[in-house]
N, C-alpha and C positions, 0 to 999 in steps of 0.2 A: 944636720940634726943630731942632737945629743942622743946617746944610747938610751937614756932614761925616758926620752920622749917617745921612742918606739915602744918601750915597755908599757908606758902609760896608755898608748893607743890600744895595745893588745889587751890590757886589763879592762879597759872600757868596753871593747868589743866582746870580751868574754862575759862581762857583767850583763851586757844587753842580751847576749845569747842565753844566759842563765835565767834572766827575767822572762824571756820568751818561752823557754822550755817549762819553767814553773807555771806560767799562765796556761800553757797547753795541758799540763798534767792536772791542774786545778779544774779545767773545763772538760777534760776527757770523759768523766762519768756522765755528762749531759749529752754525749754523742753515742747513742747505743750501737750505731753501725760499726764502731771500732771494736766492740766486744764480739761481733759476729763474723769477723774476718777468719777465713779458713787458716788453720795453723795455730790459732790461740788455744792453749791447752788449759783445761779446768778440771780439777779433781777434788772430790769432797768425800770424806769418810768420817761420820760422826761430827764432832765439833771442829775438825781440822779441814781447812780449805786451802788448796794450792792452785794458783793461777799463774801461768807463764804466757805472756803475749808474744809468742815467736812470730806469728804472721804480722802483727803490728810493728814489731821491731824491723822486720825485713822491709815492710812498706816505707817506714820512716827512713831507713837507710837508703833506699832507692831514691826517695824524694830529695834527701839531703845531698846525695851524690850528684844528682842532676842540677840542683841549685848551685852547688859549689863549682861544678863544671862550667856552667854558663856565666857565673859571676867571675870566675877566674880567667876567662878569655880576655885577651887584649887586642 
């Protein structure tokens, strides 16, 4: 296989992954349970609002780690 074919496969997979992540980000506000996960920080003072979804990031990291672990087995 030529090296450019490997690069092409990697770029296609990355594109599909970006489409999947984009779809999840687009649909995330419709899932209120994601905003209530412990560890998500929200701070508001006046017209300034800061939101950092640390708990959601940890949950997504664990799920992706498990997914790649099981998909990577041969």
